[in-house]
C-alpha positions in Angstrom: -13.4 -32.0 -28.6 -12.3 -31.3 -24.9 -9.0 -29.6 -24.3 -6.2 -31.9 -23.3 -4.6 -31.2 -20.0 -1.2 -29.6 -20.3 0.2 -31.3 -17.1 -1.0 -34.8 -18.3 1.1 -34.2 -21.5 4.2 -33.0 -19.4 3.9 -36.1 -17.3 3.5 -38.4 -20.4 6.4 -41.1 -20.8 6.5 -42.7 -24.2 7.3 -46.6 -24.4 10.7 -47.4 -25.8 9.2 -48.7 -28.9 6.2 -46.6 -29.4 7.5 -44.9 -32.5 9.3 -48.0 -33.9 9.1 -48.3 -37.6 7.9 -44.7 -38.2 9.5 -41.8 -39.9 9.6 -38.4 -38.4 10.7 -35.1 -40.0 11.8 -32.4 -37.7 12.7 -28.8 -38.7 14.8 -26.7 -36.6 16.4 -29.9 -35.6 19.9 -28.7 -35.1 19.5 -27.3 -31.8 17.0 -26.4 -29.0 13.5 -27.9 -28.8 13.9 -29.4 -32.2 17.1 -31.3 -31.4 15.6 -32.5 -28.0 12.4 -33.8 -29.8 14.6 -35.4 -32.5 16.7 -37.2 -29.9 13.5 -38.3 -27.8 11.7 -39.5 -30.9 14.8 -41.5 -32.1 14.9 -43.1 -28.3 11.4 -44.1 -29.0 12.2 -46.0 -32.0 11.6 -43.5 -34.9 13.8 -42.9 -38.0 14.2 -39.1 -37.7 15.0 -36.8 -40.7 16.9 -33.8 -39.2 16.1 -30.8 -41.2 17.9 -27.3 -40.5 20.1 -24.8 -42.4 22.9 -25.3 -40.0 24.7 -28.3 -41.3 27.6 -28.3 -38.5 24.8 -28.5 -35.6 22.8 -30.9 -37.9 25.9 -33.3 -37.8 26.1 -32.9 -34.0 22.4 -34.0 -33.6 23.2 -36.8 -36.0 26.2 -37.9 -34.0 24.2 -37.8 -30.9 21.5 -39.9 -32.1 24.0 -42.4 -33.5 26.0 -42.7 -30.5 22.9 -43.9 -28.5 22.5 -46.8 -30.9 19.0 -45.5 -32.0 17.8 -46.0 -35.7 20.0 -44.3 -38.1 18.7 -40.6 -38.8 18.9 -38.7 -41.9 20.3 -35.1 -42.5 18.6 -32.8 -44.9 19.9 -29.2 -45.0 17.5 -26.7 -46.1 17.0 -22.9 -45.8 13.3 -21.9 -45.6 14.3 -18.3 -46.6 15.2 -19.1 -50.1 13.8 -22.7 -50.9 11.5 -22.9 -53.9 8.5 -25.0 -54.6 10.7 -27.4 -56.4 12.9 -27.8 -53.5 10.1 -28.9 -51.4 8.8 -31.3 -54.0 12.4 -32.8 -54.2 12.5 -33.2 -50.4 9.3 -35.2 -50.6 10.4 -37.4 -53.4 13.7 -38.2 -51.5 11.9 -39.1 -48.3 9.7 -41.4 -50.3 12.4 -42.9 -52.4 14.8 -43.4 -49.5 12.7 -44.3 -46.5 9.3 -45.2 -48.2 7.0 -43.2 -45.8 6.5 -40.3 -43.6 4.4 -40.5 -40.4 5.1 -37.3 -38.5 6.1 -33.7 -39.0 7.3 -31.2 -36.6 7.4 -27.8 -37.8 9.7 -26.3 -35.2 12.1 -24.0 -36.9 12.0 -20.3 -36.3 13.7 -17.0 -37.1 12.6 -13.8 -36.0 14.8 -11.6 -38.1 14.7 -8.2 -36.3 12.6 -6.7 -33.6 11.5 -3.6 -35.2 8.4 -1.1 -35.2 6.1 -1.9 -38.2 6.7 1.8 -39.3 10.4 0.9 -40.1 10.1 -2.7 -41.1 12.4 -3.4 -44.2 10.1 -5.1 -46.8 12.9 -7.4 -47.9 13.5 -8.5 -44.4 9.7 -8.9 -44.0 9.7 -11.2 -47.0 12.6 -13.4 -45.6 11.0 -13.8 -42.1 7.6 -14.6 -43.7 9.2 -17.4 -46.0 11.2 -18.8 -42.9 8.1 -18.9 -40.6 5.1 -19.4 -42.5 5.4 -19.8 -46.5 8.3 -22.4 -46.0 6.5 -24.3 -43.4 3.2 -24.3 -45.7 4.8 -25.4 -48.8 6.8 -28.2 -46.9 3.5 -29.4 -45.3 1.8 -29.4 -48.9 4.6 -31.4 -50.4 4.4 -34.1 -47.7 0.7 -34.3 -47.2 0.3 -37.3 -49.4 2.7 -39.3 -47.4 1.0 -38.4 -44.0 -2.3 -39.2 -45.6 -1.5 -42.8 -46.2 0.5 -43.2 -43.0 -2.6 -44.4 -41.2 -1.4 -42.3 -38.2 0.0 -39.2 -39.7 0.8 -36.3 -37.3 1.8 -32.8 -37.7 2.9 -30.8 -34.5 3.6 -27.1 -34.9 5.9 -25.3 -32.3 3.6 -22.4 -31.8 4.3 -18.9 -29.9 2.1 -16.0 -29.0 4.4 -13.3 -30.5 1.4 -10.8 -31.3 3.3 -8.1 -29.5 4.9 -4.7 -30.3 8.0 -4.9 -32.6 7.7 -8.5 -33.5 6.5 -7.7 -36.8 6.7 -10.4 -39.4 7.6 -13.1 -36.9 4.4 -12.3 -34.9 2.3 -12.3 -38.0 3.7 -15.5 -39.3 3.2 -17.2 -35.9 -0.5 -16.2 -35.9 -0.6 -17.7 -39.5 0.6 -21.0 -38.0 -2.4 -20.9 -35.6 -4.5 -20.7 -38.5 -2.9 -23.3 -40.4 -3.4 -25.7 -37.4 -7.1 -24.9 -37.6 -7.5 -25.3 -41.3 -5.5 -28.4 -41.7 -7.1 -30.3 -38.7 -10.6 -29.5 -40.2 -9.6 -30.7 -43.8 -7.9 -33.9 -42.4 -10.5 -34.8 -39.8 -12.2 -37.5 -41.7 -11.5 -41.2 -41.4 -10.0 -41.2 -45.0 -6.6 -39.3 -45.0 -7.0 -38.5 -41.3 -3.9 -36.5 -40.0 -3.6 -35.2 -36.5 -2.7 -31.5 -36.6 -1.9 -29.8 -33.1 0.2 -26.9 -31.8 2.4 -26.6 -28.7 3.3 -23.3 -27.2 6.0 -24.2 -24.7 6.6 -20.6 -23.4 10.1 -19.4 -22.8 12.5 -22.3 -22.9 16.4 -22.1 -22.5 17.4 -21.9 -26.2 19.8 -19.8 -28.3 16.7 -18.3 -30.1 15.5 -17.1 -26.6 18.8 -15.8 -25.3 19.3 -13.8 -28.6 16.2 -11.8 -28.0 16.0 -11.7 -24.2 19.8 -11.1 -23.6 19.2 -9.6 -20.1 17.3 -12.7 -19.0 18.9 -15.4 -16.6 18.6 -18.6 -18.6 18.9 -20.7 -15.5 15.4 -19.8 -14.5 14.0 -21.1 -17.6 13.1 -24.7 -18.4 15.4 -26.7 -20.7 14.3 -28.1 -24.1 14.3 -31.7 -22.7 11.6 -30.8 -20.3 9.1 -29.9 -23.0 9.5 -33.1 -25.3 6.9 -35.2 -23.7 4.1 -33.5 -25.3 5.5 -33.6 -28.7 6.1 -37.3 -28.2 2.4 -38.0 -27.2 0.9 -36.2 -30.1 3.4 -37.8 -32.7 2.5 -41.3 -31.3 -0.4 -43.6 -31.3 -1.5 -42.7 -27.7 -3.0 -39.5 -29.2 -5.5 -41.2 -31.2 -7.9 -39.0 -33.0 -6.9 -35.9 -31.0 -6.6 -33.1 -33.4 -6.9 -29.3 -33.6 -5.5 -28.4 -30.2 -3.5 -25.4 -29.3 -1.5 -26.6 -26.1 -0.1 -23.8 -23.9 2.7 -25.1 -21.4 3.9 -21.7 -20.0 3.9 -21.6 -16.3 3.5 -25.4 -15.9 7.1 -26.4 -16.1 8.8 -26.5 -12.9 12.6 -25.2 -12.8 14.9 -27.2 -10.5 16.0 -25.5 -7.1 19.6 -25.5 -8.7 18.5 -23.7 -11.7 16.2 -21.2 -9.8 19.3 -20.1 -7.6 21.5 -19.7 -10.6 23.8 -22.7 -9.6 25.4 -24.6 -12.4 
């Protein structure tokens, strides 16, 4: 399958009702890219399940969707670090019972733990970071796959990141595992029966709290905002993406920063 043009994806504009009647589950929905994708999906008509461990910020995202008159979202607090297999099974059961379906899953939540040389990496922290970024997303995906299979146009979009760099430790390994997950799932669900689109988006640096935490000396005004990267997510979640699957899309270097931002103006 030919690679998608990242610029075409960035220029994509979803129709107001392109996701009407569909249910989307977004992890890391309390802020940053996850919140921006959730608001944009709701504006396109989707019922959005907002999943995060930060209840206060989840409520703010909920209120932002409600205030715009979009379909009423749902809040699902969950911490991948300590969640069990039963927790994910219960989540799937609750979604099916309360909403009757699931059409899209955005795996966006991320937690890097600590930037530490591998030689000194704490084993307990390693386990926590792997649970947050790989084991948890995998178990969540496994739990909701049956609903995505019967959706007719089920879609999984993973927020990927090239973190195979010194000191990124467990986070770097987990993000590499997410790349493999995309490849495996896209092949397993490429047939006509139970077809699911599975794709990844590496936005590159974006103006988020996660970025600021790990690059404190960086000028955030030189980075694109989360709103500037949502269009590719909407495309891959919606019907216009058709049978496109197994794509690893890289947006870095293609997102313009406004003149005001580039000069540091507020």
